[in-house]
Every structure is written in C-alpha cells, then in structure tokens.
C-alpha positions in Angstrom: -0.5 -8.3 15.3 2.7 -9.2 17.2 2.3 -12.3 19.3 4.4 -13.5 22.1 3.9 -17.2 22.4 3.1 -19.8 25.0 5.1 -18.8 28.1 3.9 -17.9 31.6 4.4 -14.1 32.2 7.2 -14.5 34.8 9.2 -17.0 32.7 8.5 -14.8 29.6 9.9 -11.7 31.3 13.1 -13.6 32.1 13.5 -15.3 28.7 15.8 -14.0 25.9 13.5 -13.1 23.0 13.7 -14.6 19.5 12.2 -12.2 16.9 10.6 -13.7 13.8 10.3 -11.2 11.0 8.4 -12.8 8.2 5.5 -12.8 5.8 2.3 -15.0 5.6 4.3 -18.2 5.9 5.4 -17.2 9.4 2.3 -15.3 10.3 0.3 -18.5 9.9 -2.0 -17.4 7.1 -5.2 -19.4 7.2 -4.4 -21.0 10.5 -5.2 -20.4 14.2 -2.4 -18.6 16.1 -1.3 -21.8 17.9 -1.2 -23.9 14.8 1.6 -22.2 12.9 5.2 -23.3 12.9 6.3 -20.4 15.1 4.0 -21.6 17.9 5.1 -25.2 17.4 8.7 -24.0 17.6 8.0 -22.2 20.9 6.6 -25.5 22.3 9.8 -27.3 21.2 11.8 -24.7 23.1 9.8 -25.2 26.2 9.9 -29.0 25.9 13.7 -29.0 25.5 14.0 -26.6 28.5 15.5 -23.9 26.3 14.2 -20.7 27.9 13.6 -18.4 25.0 10.4 -16.5 24.1 9.4 -16.1 20.5 7.9 -12.8 19.4 6.2 -13.2 16.0 6.3 -9.9 14.2 5.3 -11.5 10.8 2.7 -9.9 8.6 1.0 -11.5 5.7 2.0 -9.7 2.4 5.1 -8.2 3.9 8.0 -7.3 1.6 11.6 -6.9 2.3 11.1 -3.1 2.3 8.2 -3.4 4.8 10.4 -5.5 7.1 13.2 -3.0 6.8 10.9 -0.1 7.7 9.9 -1.9 10.9 13.1 -3.6 12.1 14.6 -0.7 14.1 11.4 -0.3 16.2 11.1 -4.0 16.7 14.7 -4.4 17.8 14.5 -1.4 20.1 11.2 -2.6 21.7 12.0 -6.3 22.1 15.8 -6.5 22.3 16.0 -10.0 20.8 19.0 -12.2 21.1 18.2 -13.9 17.8 16.3 -12.7 14.7 14.9 -15.0 12.1 14.4 -13.2 8.8 11.8 -14.9 6.5 11.2 -12.3 3.9 11.5 -11.8 0.1 8.8 -14.1 -1.3 6.4 -11.2 -1.8 9.1 -9.2 -3.5 9.5 -12.1 -6.0 5.8 -12.6 -6.4 5.4 -9.0 -7.3 8.4 -9.0 -9.7 10.2 -6.4 -7.7 13.9 -5.6 -8.0 16.0 -8.4 -6.7 18.9 -6.0 -6.3 16.8 -3.9 -4.0 15.4 -7.0 -2.2 19.0 -8.1 -1.4 19.9 -4.6 -0.2 16.8 -4.6 2.1 17.6 -8.0 3.6 21.2 -7.2 4.0 20.4 -3.9 5.8 17.9 -5.8 8.1 20.6 -8.3 9.0 23.2 -5.6 9.6 20.9 -3.6 11.8 20.0 -6.6 13.8 23.6 -7.5 14.3 24.4 -3.9 15.5 21.7 -4.5 18.2 23.7 -7.5 19.2 21.4 -10.2 17.8 22.4 -13.3 16.0 20.6 -13.6 12.7 19.3 -16.6 10.8 18.0 -16.3 7.2 15.1 -18.5 6.0 15.3 -19.2 2.3 12.4 -19.0 0.0 11.5 -19.8 -3.7 8.8 -18.5 -6.0 6.6 -20.3 -8.5 8.1 -21.2 -12.0 5.9 -18.9 -14.0 8.2 -15.9 -13.4 10.8 -17.2 -15.8 13.9 -19.3 -15.2 16.4 -16.4 -15.0 14.4 -14.4 -12.5 13.7 -17.5 -10.3 17.4 -18.5 -10.3 18.5 -15.0 -9.4 15.8 -14.8 -6.7 16.9 -18.0 -5.0 20.6 -17.1 -5.2 20.0 -14.0 -3.0 19.7 -16.2 0.1 23.0 -18.2 -0.1 24.8 -15.0 -1.2 23.7 -13.1 1.9 24.5 -16.1 4.1 28.0 -16.2 2.8 28.6 -12.5 2.5 27.3 -11.7 6.1 28.4 -15.0 7.7 25.0 -16.0 9.0 23.2 -19.4 9.0 20.7 -20.1 6.2 17.8 -22.5 6.3 17.5 -23.6 2.7 14.0 -23.3 1.1 11.8 -23.8 4.1 8.9 -25.3 2.0 11.2 -27.8 0.2 9.4 -30.9 1.5 6.0 -29.3 1.5 5.2 -27.2 -1.6 4.9 -30.0 -4.1 2.7 -32.1 -1.8 -1.0 -31.1 -2.3 -1.9 -32.7 1.1 0.4 -30.2 2.8 -0.8 -27.1 1.0 -3.8 -24.9 1.3 -6.1 -24.6 -1.7 -4.3 -21.5 -3.0 -1.2 -23.5 -3.6 1.0 -20.9 -1.9 0.5 -21.4 1.8 1.2 -24.6 3.8 -1.7 -26.0 5.7 -1.9 -27.1 9.3 -0.4 -30.5 8.6 2.7 -28.9 7.2 3.5 -26.8 10.1 5.3 -29.4 12.2 7.5 -30.2 9.2 8.5 -26.5 9.0 9.1 -26.3 12.8 11.3 -29.4 12.7 13.4 -28.0 9.8 13.9 -24.6 11.4 14.6 -26.3 14.8 17.6 -28.1 13.3 19.2 -24.8 12.3 18.1 -22.7 15.2 19.0 -24.8 18.2 22.8 -24.7 17.6 22.6 -20.9 17.9 21.0 -21.0 21.3 23.2 -20.6 24.4 
C-alpha cells in the first residue's frame, strides 16, 4: 500500500513530493503506519516548515528488480522532486547477483533523474553468515553508485541500531518502534540539505 503521510489535503496538493522506494525497513514492518521512520520524517518536515509530502511506496520483501519494475509508474504518477532509494537488502539476503543488483539500482537512479528528481541512496548491509567476500562486495555497491552517479549516500542506515537488541524486533532483522526515531534523525541529516 502506498501511503501519503500526515498533511492536510490542501497543503498536500501544493507540496513537492518525496518518494520513498524501499523494502520492509521503510515500509515499517511490524509497526503501525505512523510509527515508522518515514512517518517520523514527515513530521520533522512539517515541524521545520519544509513543505514536502512523503509518498511511501515501500513494500516488504521488495528486491531491486521489483523496485525497477515499479519506478516508471511511480514517477509518472507522483512526479517527485526527490527519490529516496532503500533497496538491495533482499537481493543480498537471497544471495542474488550483486552485479544485477547494482545495475537495477543504477537504472532506478537514472530513470528518476530523467524525470527531474534528485536521488538519495540509503545504504544497507546483510548478516555475516553470507561470507566475507559476498558481504564486502554487497556493501561496496552503495558507495560505488554514489560516486559513479554523483548522488548522496546515507551510509548503513541501521548502523547504530542492528547490534542493539533493545532496538530490534525479535527476528533480529527489523528495527522496532524505539529505533525509528534514530533512523529518521540519521536520514534527516542527509535529506534536509537537498531541500529547496
């Protein structure tokens, strides 16, 4: 389900959209809609009088291929001024080709830029049981894309969360409600300089 968050309808109609294209971390897996970092970030925008509306097009379990298959329709429908791409973790968790993952992410970024949107990439990591070489290659995709396509990168968004059991759900993969403000604060630091 695509959610537009927290703004009165008139203000919403006049607000430049920010599109979040992510997986369960951005979809707020295991949380109420208003508890996730995307909703908290929308509140921060309102409180700071930055008039942007966030459209959360994140889907739990989404891969980079899934995001690529949806991005044209989302861009055409919502015409966002900024796109936040938080995908790739499910590619890694399924052991999919990292070369293909990088191609998919790069194509999403280029398509978004062709629509006139600024793009910010949200970095991810995967658990250590996939082997050192695969993990290192996986994480390297994000800074490589940031450099090659000249877009801002939020380093591993769960950096201060994933090793703290008090901030994670019982599955050990998804941040709990207490972690969401940490994620929102981190992403805010990188996003706000992009805003007009």
